[in-house]
C-alpha positions, 0 to 999 in steps of 0.5 A: 519861294524855296522851290524857286531858290533851289531851282536857281541854285541847281541851275548855277551849279550845273552851269559851273559843272559844264565849265569844269567838264570842258576845262580838260578838253580845252587843255587837250585842245592846245596841248595836242596842237602845241607840243609838235613845236617843242619836239621839232628836232626829234620829229625832223630826225625821225620822219623822212622827208623833212629836210629843212625849216621851210618844210617844217614851216609848211607843217605849222602853216597847214594846221593854221590854214585848215583851222582858220577856214573850217572854224566858221563851219564849226561855229555854224554847225554848233548853232544849227545842231547843238553845241554838245554833239559838236564838242564831243565829236571834235574831241574824239576825232582830233584825239584820234588824229593825235594818236595817228600822228604818233604813227606817221613815218613820212613828211606827206603823212605828217602834213595830212595829219596836221591838216586833219588836226586843224579841221577836227580842232576847229569845231571845238572852241566856238561850240565850247564858248557858246555853250558856256555862254548859254549856261552863264546868262547872269553875272558869271559869264566872264569868269566862266569863260576865263576859267575855260581859257585857263585850260588853254593856257595850261595846255600851252604850258604843258606843250612847252615842256613836251620837248623833255618827253621827246628827249627821253629814251624811255618815252619819245615824241611818238609816245607823247602823241599816242598817250595824249590821243588815247586820253582824249578818246577815253574822255569823250565817252564820259563827256558824252554821258554827262554833257548837255546842251542848255535846255533854254536854247534848244529850239532856237539853235535849230532854226532853219538858217543857212550859213550864208544868211548867218554870215550876212546877218553877222557882217551887217552888224557894225559892232560885230565887224568892230569886234572881229577887228578888235579880236584880230589885231592883238592876235598878230602880236600873240602869234608872234610871241607864241611862235617866235619868242623862243628863238628870239630869246635864244638868239638875243640872250645867248641861252640854250633851247630848253631855257629859251622855250620855258622862258618864252612860254611858262611865265606869260601863260601863268600870267594869262591865267592870273589875268583871266581870273582877275579880268573875269571877276572884274568884268562881271562886277563892272557889268553890275554898274554898266552894260559896257563893263566887259568892254572897259575891262578888255580895253584895260587889258589892251592898255597893258599889252601896249607897253609890254610890246615896247618893252619886249622889243627894247629888252635885248638892248638891256642884255637882261633876260629878266627884263624880257620876262617881266614884259612878257608877264605884263603881256600875259596879264593883259591877254587874260583880261582880253581873252576872257571877255571876247565871247561875253562881248559877242553875246552882247551884240548878237543873238544866241543862235549866232554866237558860235557862228560869230566866233567861228568867223572871228577865228577865221580872220584872226588866225589867217592874219596870224599866219601873215604876222608870222611870215611878216615877222620873218621877213622883217627879221631877214631885212635886219629891221630892229626888234624894237621897231617890229614890236613897236608896230604891234604896240601901235596896233594895240592902241588902235584896238583900244579905240575899236573896242570902245566903239562897240555898242552893246545891244543885249544885257546878260540876262536878256540875251538868252530870251531874245528872239 
């Protein structure tokens, strides 16, 4: 009896160690991709061939497109060959690309570097979240995913401040890329020595299943299709908030670029951290009463995003930056509730050997549509559509999302998923 209790305690400790090992990787994953936007002026001035915003837009878009279209392959490889190897290889190669980005001298070289960044980073998130779900099979899954996502939010926050590094005469944007790349390369070695796949799923992950059959199996699952739509629709607003909010705050409230950048990222990302902590804890608790606990918590988060979108759109009419920040904070709280439960809900509707593949498909659709949202927002702005009208559309989409997630029907419990073949 004591031996069984000790074994269970050791397994629980190992499950949390896995999360702790991956949080720094998640931070680097988003820091390396986000800091380019904060160092735009320095990069455009230093790299030959970036003559206008359209050229800069191609740099940003190329990362998204490569990331989106490679994500399903990254997920499939993690399911087929194991999460650990995919995670470590992804970290090593995107860190190498990050370092190389600091060495580019031409526009074409920077385009190639961002495409390579998109390809190498696309393998990480599906594999990492699947590995966390493999280890956390009981009442800790949402909290574990939420803790991992906190690393992502921290990476975005640090990326928001990287403009100060670019402006420093002693450091500069090239130093930032080189330093972050070297940190990632070095961290890959101890991660290789310590990180392990969950032993319970090693056999199932190596099933001889093609990527086409995996995709067919997922798309024939009605609840998975609902989850893809649910995962995608709120992301339309999130991409616009992440990519356009600094310029929106700068123009609407007449503030400087530095203050606009911090106001557009810091507060709602901190709120997302709080939301992930509370949302993860609440979802795990609610699961003790009903198998739909995580669905209900995610829907609750979406109900926060609805008024936040109306509020962000209306805030410029008040002339008060604080109003916009408060509604962004509400958005962040709702996003945390939503973000920490996507993989756990996916685990309730798919078998373990399809988790990473499923998340890769979700990324493909979500990020591809996110690029369209960025383009569409710019088009509406050019046509002088009022900001309140644009964000009202996003709020309406969030309402649809609530309906979609409530239609999902769980097939597996947390404890039974790992053993269901």
